[in-house]
Structures are given as structure tokens and as C-alpha cells.
N, C-alpha and C positions, 0 to 999 in steps of 0.2 A: 175669614171669609177668602183671607189670602189662601190659607192656607189647604179649604176647597178648589179652591181656582186653579191650584196647581197641581192636586190630583185630577183633575176632568182632564188639563193639558197632556199632562202624561198619563192618561188610559188615552186619551184621543190619537198618539200619538206614537202608541207601542199597538194601538189598532191598524194604521197608517200600516208600520211596518210589520205588521206580520202577514200580510199579503205584496209579493214582488215579482215580478215577473221579465221574464226571460227568453229571447227572444234569438231568432237564427233565420236566413235567408242563403236560398239556394246558390246563389252568388253577389257579387260584390259589387260587379262593374257590365255596364250592357255598352259594346261594342256599336256603332251604325256605319258599317258600311255601305256598298254601292247597290247594293241586292237586299240591303235590311227589309224587312216586312212585315217588323212589331216583333213585340218577344212578351215573355212573361216571366214574372216575378214570383216563387214560390215562397209564401210567409210562413213560418211556425213555431213555433215556443213554447210555457208551460208556466204556471202560477206555481212558484215558489215562499209556502207558507210557514212561519215559524209557531204559531196557534191553531187550530181550529177555527174553520172557517163557520163564519155566524151563518145563521138560520136565512137572512136575506139571498136571494140568489146574487151571482155575479154575471156580467154579461162581458163583451168582446165589443173592441172597434179600433177598428184599423184603417187606418190613413195613406196613403200614397201622396204625395208631392211633390211637382216641378217647379222649375225656377220659377219664380212671381216677375211677370212685366206690369211697366203699365201701357193702359189699351183705350183708346178715345172710341168713342160712340157714336155713330151720326144716327140721328133721325133723317131720313127722305119725307116732304110732303110736293104734293103737285100744287107747282104756283102759274097762272096763265101757261096750262099746260107742259109745262119744262119738271124737272121733278132734280128740286135745290135743296141742302142739307138747313134746317129750317131750328138745330138743336142738339146740343154733342155736351156730352158728360168724359170726364178725365176720370177713368178704374187707377190709383193711383199704387193697387196688386193687383196682378188677376193671375193663379198661379197657372200654366200655361197644360199641367198635365193634373187631373185629382180626380184619385180614387177611394171611395169609403170602401168598406167592408165592416157587415153587423152581428154578429153572430142574433140578434130578434132587429122587430123592427126600428128605427132610429128615433123616431117620439115619443115608444114604449119605454126605453131604457134609457133617456137621456133627457135632463131637464137644457128649460135654455135657457135658464143663467149657467148656468157649466158648458154649455155652447157656445154662451157668450163669453167666452172668458175662455176655454180651451180652443175657442174656432175649429170646432169639427164638422160640422156639414157645412156641403158645398157655398151653398150665400155667406157662412160666416167664413170661410178662408177670402172674400172678395173683400180687397179696403176699397173706398167709394176717398175721394179729395174733400166731398162737400158739396155745398151748394152751387150749383153752377148760373152763372146768371144767365145762361142759354137758356135753360133744361129747367124745367118748372116739377117733372115728377123723377128725382133721380134714380128712384128704389127698378122702370122701367127698365134702364141700361146698361143697368148689372142684373136685371130677372135676362134682356137678350145676350152676354154676354154666355148666361148661362147656358142657354137654346141655344146657340150656334156651337159650342162645346162639346155640348152634348150631343148636338147633331156627327159632330165629329171627330164622336167617341173619346176628346178627352176626357172631360165631365164624366164620371159614373159613379150612381151607387148603388152597391149588392149588397140591399137588405137581409140577412140572413145566409150569407154567402159564405162565413165563419162556421168550422165546425170546432164546435164547444165539446168537448166531452170531458164528464163528470167533474166541470168546473177546473179541467186542472189542465188540461192537451187542450189548440188552438191552432188552425191550420188556417190557410187560406190563399188561394192564387189570383194577382192581380193583372191581366193584360195589357202590355202597351204597346200601342197602336203606332205606327210607322211612322210617323212625321212628331218624332217627338224631338224636344227640344235639350243642345248640352248642356251642363251639370250638373247640382248635385240633389239628385231624389230625397226627399227626407221623408223616411216613414215614423210614424207614430202609429202605439201600444197603448190601448187607453182601458183596461180595466174600470168597471161601471155596479156601483148595485145605489138604487134605490134612484137611479135617477142622479147620480154626485160623481164620479170622477175621487176612485181611490187612487190610484198608481197609474203611472203610466213609462213610457222608455220612446226612446227615440236611436234610428239609426240612421245611415244613408246608404243611398246606391248612385256612383257617378254612371252618367253617361258622356259619352263621348263619341267623335268622329274619330276611324281611322284607315289608312288606308287611302285609297285615292279621294273617297270622303273628305277624309283629315286633311288633305295638299291641296285641293282647290278650293276650300274652305277659306286656307289661311292665304291662299293669293290672293282668291275675292278683296282679303281685308285687309294685309299689308302692299300687294300691290296691285290697284285696279284696272289700272290700265293695260296692263300685259295680260292680267285676265280677261275685260275688254275682246283686247287684238284677240287673245288667244280663243274665245267663245264666238265671234265674228269668223274667222278661219274654219271656225269646225264648223258649223251653219252652212259659209257656201260650199267647203268643202262635199256636207251631209245634202246638198242643195244638187250639186253637179252631179255627183254618184247618181242620186236616185235620177233623174234626166235620160244619162245614160245605161245606165238600164232600161230605163222605158223606151229612147231608142232600137238599145238593143233586144227584147221581147217583142218589137214591132217591127222588124225587118222579119222576126227569125219566125 
């Protein structure tokens, strides 16, 4: 029995090792400047095989995730003619940006158990703290986070967005919005067969503010008083300048 089990394990390991994914990115970093209006990442790669491919078709799933941060989601209800917060849930970790691109419809190529294990889909990428004393249905709050960030262009699902040719070469483009958060953006590539993840690969892209954006951001964190005084001075000067121009055009 032990011999049979050993042979089965060795056979399974050889199948897993028979296919590997190799990827490339057209850039290793994204710089946020004062006129930053968004960017895109071109992701490409190939499937490396040490043995003939099994008969079952292979699919590709690519995800790009920004830094995760906690989010407090509140529900408002009208009480005595006033809108007040009635329920709240803390989302322990929600990616500031999350994009999923697939070579076929996600539900057709990935089992729910595999999605739960690898946290591939957008709902699985969000982690709730658990039961809240104030909320009765915490899932509604995670759905609200998804809905809001989808409207903002921060969460995206692009089914069929991966061009996968001859089950060997693949490529896709992920668009990044203008309101990016600084940090490491993790890129994952999954090879999927019959609903199960065969193998995966991880990489990362650094997103950083540069130039004037970096200087202002650092000042706001390190010298908040100076930053506030400077912001006030700029606002006063801008208001005075606009008033002066208005008077000039009026006299003219």
C-alpha cells in the first residue's frame, strides 16, 4: 500500500512540475507625477513544459492587486427626518486596486474551493473581520465596497481579456486608474486545468510618487504644520489673483 501511495504521489508531483509559467512585464515600476492620468501594464508570458500537455484544456488567470488597507463601511438610515449611521462593519483588508483577467469566464474555469484557497476573484480578495455588533449581514458591506470601487474603476473583471494561443503563449493589458495608492502591486498568474490551479507565479510592480508629488506627500506626513501653512498661503494667493484678474477684465 505504501509503495502504491508513493508512486501516486511521485506521479502527481511530476505532472505538477511538467508545466511551469514564465512571465514578463513591460515595466517594473510606475511613477506618479503631478500630471499622472493613469497607466497600463502589459503582461505576457509562456507555459514551459517538460512533458506533453494533458488532453484537458488549460486556461490562464491573471490578477493585479494594490496594497490592502482596512475600510470601515457604514450604512445610513433616515431616523426622525435625519440621516444617521445605523450599522458599520470593518473590512479588515481590501485591496486599493484589484484587477482580474481571464482566458475564459471565471466561473467556468475555476472551482469555488480553488477560489477560496487562492483568493482569486474580487469578493475573495476582500477579508472581513467577522461578525459585527452593529451589523446583521456583513456580506452586504463587502458587496458595497466592491460596488463603489468598481464604479471608481479600482476593481475590474475582464473575462476573456487574456489572449492565450496554442496553450503556450499568453498576454493581457491591465489599465491602472489615476487615483493609485503607493506601494507594491502584486501580479499573479495562475494556470488552471479542470477547475484546479496547476501552478502559479508571482511578481510585483512598484508604484511611487516622484517629483513635486513626492515632495508634497512627504511634507504632509513629516511637517504637517508647514504643509498646512503653505496650503493656506497658496489658497489666499490664488483667491487674490482671481479677484485681481476679475477686476482687470471688468475695468477693461
